[in-house]
C-alpha positions, 0 to 999 in steps of 0.5 A: 618730505621728498627724497630730494629735500633731504638728500643734499650732500654735505660736502663740508662734513664729508671733507671734515670726516675724511680729515678726522679719520686721518687724525685718529690715534693708533695709526701704526697699530695692526689693521683692525678691519675697521669696516667690519663692524660699525663700532667695536672695542679694541686695544686701540679704543673704539674702532668704527667703519665710515658710518660709525665714525659719521655718527660719532663725529656728527651725531647727537649725544643719544645717537653716539651713546646708542652706537657705543653701547650697541643699542643701534642696529646696523641699518639704523647706524647706516640710516643715521649716517646717511642723514648726517652726510646728506647721502641717499641710502643707495649711495650710503650702501656703496660707501658704508659696505666695503663689499660694494667697493670696486675690486681695486678698492677692496684689494687695497683695503684687504692688503692694509697692514695698519689701522692708519692704512685702513683709515686712509682708504676710508678717507679716500673713499669719502673724498671720491664723493666730493 
């Protein structure tokens, strides 16, 4: 299969994921550095980065289970999330790693005081792809 056959951006899923991030509970909780790990247990439940949320929302039962039990590696979470969103891997790296974000985006993310603010910035990053 050629890369062009699989890298078809799924705009509907990206929009749905952005809306999902905005609808999650505990928006007023202190910032959790959601982008710091693909999935981690906190007082707010499981907090995920963009790749982790992608797998939780669109992945198979097995993919979701592997994510929440820690059976996935970071590279496998990233690969699955890219496939689910129709992103080429290089675009996924830029989206999924906040260290690859623009200076302005990184500054805003680091300044976020609540989990809701972090998730809003993640949603905006997704919507920039649309």
